[in-house]
N, C-alpha and C positions, 0 to 999 in steps of 0.2 A: 746384551742383557737378562739378568736372570732374577730379580727381586721378587722374591717371596708376596702373597697378595694377601694380607693379614684383616681380619675385620670386615669382607664386604659383606657387604647384604643387598645392595644391588647394583646392578649390570646394564651397562646399554650398550646398544651395539650400530652400527653404521650397517648401511646396506649397501655399494654397491662395491664387489670384491672381498666383501666380509660373509656377509649373508648371502649374495649370488654373487657370480660370475659373473664377466663380460660373454657374449655368445659373438664371436669375431661373422658372423652369419647378418648379424643385424644391419649394419652399416651395409653389405650390400644388397639387403630384400628393399633396406629404404631407401636407393637410389634406385632400384628398380621398381615402383613405387610412382618416386616422385617422378621418373620420366614417364609412364605409364599416364600418371596423370597429366601432368604438362602437355605431349605429344595428342593425348584427348581433346585437349586443348588451345591445339594449332599451333605448339610449342615446343620441334623437335633439340633437344639436345643432345648432344656428341657424349660420350661415355665419360671420356679426361674432364670432359668442363662439369659432368655432374657429380661426377670425386673430389674434383677440387672445390665446388664449391658448398658440395655436406660439409668438407674438412675445414674451407671457409665458416660455418655456422656456425662448428662446434669450437673452431678458435676465437670467435666471438663471446661464443657462452662461456669459455673458459678464462675468457679477461675480464666478464663481467661478476664472475664465480669466484675471483680473483679479489675483486673490488670490492665482493658484500652487497650486489647487488642483484635481488632474483629478478627471474625474466622468465614468462610467459612461452606457451608451444607457439602463439603469434608471433611474439620477438621473433624466436627460434625460428620461422618461415620467412619472414622481414631480411632476418639477417642472408638466408641463405638466396632466397629474389633477387638481392643486392649483389650477390657474387655473383650472379649469374646477367643481372644488368638488363633483368627483363620484371615490368609489371603484368599479372594477370587479375584477370574478375574478380573480384570480391566470393563470387564461388567456388574458383579454382583456391582462392586463398586457402578458404576456410574450408576444402578439402584435404589439403596437405593439409592443413592442422592439425584436422581430425585425425590422419592419421598415424600425425607426431604424441596427440594426447593419447590411442589405443596400446601404444608400444607394438612390441613384438606379443605373439600369444603364448598362455600359459605353458604351452609344452616346449617352447624355446627357451625359457626360461633356464637357467643352470647353477640347484642350488648348492653351496659351498659344500667339501666333505664334509662328513661329519656332523653335519650342524644340528639336524633333528637332533640327535643321539646326547648332545652336547645342554644344547639347552632342556631337553628334559631330566637329567640329571641334575642340572642348578636348578631345576626348580623345587626338583625333589630333596636337595638339599634347603629349602627354603627361601631363597635369593629371590628377589625381585628382579624383572626384565626389560627393559626399555630397546627402544629404538633412534637413534638420532642420524638423520638421514638429509644429506645434500642434494635437494631436485633439479634433476637436469628439465628436460623436456615432458617424459613419464611422471603423470602427476601423483602423489602419495594414493590417490584413491585406487590409484591402479597395480602400484605397489602393495598395497595390502590387500590385493585381487592375488596376485600373484604367492604371499605367504599365504594367503588361504587354502590354494589350489593345490602348495606341499605341504598341508597339515601341521602349518609354521607358528601361523599369528594367534591362534590360542595361548601359545606360550607366554607371551606378552601383555606385560599390566599395562604400558602404558607405547605413546609412541611420537616423536616428534619429531615432525617434517620442517622442512625449510619454505615447502611452498605455504603450508598454515603457519608458519609462525613468523615470516619475513624476513630470516637472515641468516647466513651461508654459518656453518662452523668456518672460523672457531670461536666466532663471537658466543657473547654469554648467553645471550638469552638462549640461543638453544640446548646449553647446558643445564641453567637457570626451569626452564620450561624440564627438559627432563626429570629434575629431582622431585619438582616441585610436584611430577604426578606420579611420582613411584615415595609418595609420602616423606618429602624433605627429609630423606637419613641428614647424617653428617659427613658433610664432604670427605673425611675418612675412609668411611662405609661405602664410598663410592669409586667403580672402576666402569671404564670408556674400553671397546674392542675395535677398531678400527685400521685400517693400511693408512693410511696417509699422517704424513710426519705434521704437514703443516698445518691441518683444520683437526685430525682426530686427536691426535699427540699431545698439539701445543692446547688445542680448546680444553683437552681434559685437566694438562698441568696446573693451568693458566685458576682452574677452580680450584686448584689440590686436593685431586680424585688421580687414582691412581688408570697412570696411561699402559694399555694394552696392545701392541701394533702387533696386528696377526699376516705374516709375510707369505702364504701358502700363492694365495692371486697374484698377490700385485707384491712383491720386493720392494719398498722408498728405500733410494739410497742417496736420499737428496741431504743437504747438507743441513737440514732443518735439526729440534733437538732432539734425539733419540728417546725415545718410553721407556717407562721402568721395567718394563718386560717383553720382549720379545717371542710369539710362536708361531710354528711354524704350521700346525695342526691345531685344530678348535680343540680337542677333547687333551690334548697336552694342558690346555688352559686350567683344569681339573687337579691337576697335580699341584701346582701353584700356590692352589685355595688353602688354610688353615682352616 
């Protein structure tokens, strides 16, 4: 779809697969780190069992995400250990939790192509910028560190993270929080850019915002309603602004 984006004064961005891509090395490193932590505590887990338990943990998280139930890193460790059917001392549980909270190093993060240039160009046009992000197990405090590391945080006037608001997209609270933080412009003046139809597109459309689906890093082909505009690169959004 290619609907012009007219009269927009504020734009919000999703984080994962929009501002930053997913590094495939992350899950491998998590499995290795978890294996080392557990082995040091006397639990030797086979690689296949470790991979399956990490995947089970993510499936557990995804079920809660879809049900709009925010989870903590401690919850994630519980789900992982339940999949392995083991109980660990509190100190080991804490060590696993801390690994999740720290997340990947900034150097391992992958900023989306053209995102820095795009944000700079939008700011030069006087457009206010925000973030609306569904947080996984790595908290928003860490996500802001990633943004700062790559010189992106300063472009944003406001941010809305699920671990701070208490709900996930497409819940209206996320979009209202963002709108208020950006000065409460008219809904017709707001646009949201994200990759997921069920959350990003549906949430924006429900609030009367212009929905923009970014497909370069993750092309959502589900049956959920399509966005007003689909862009394959970040800079191409500029061509659709009046």
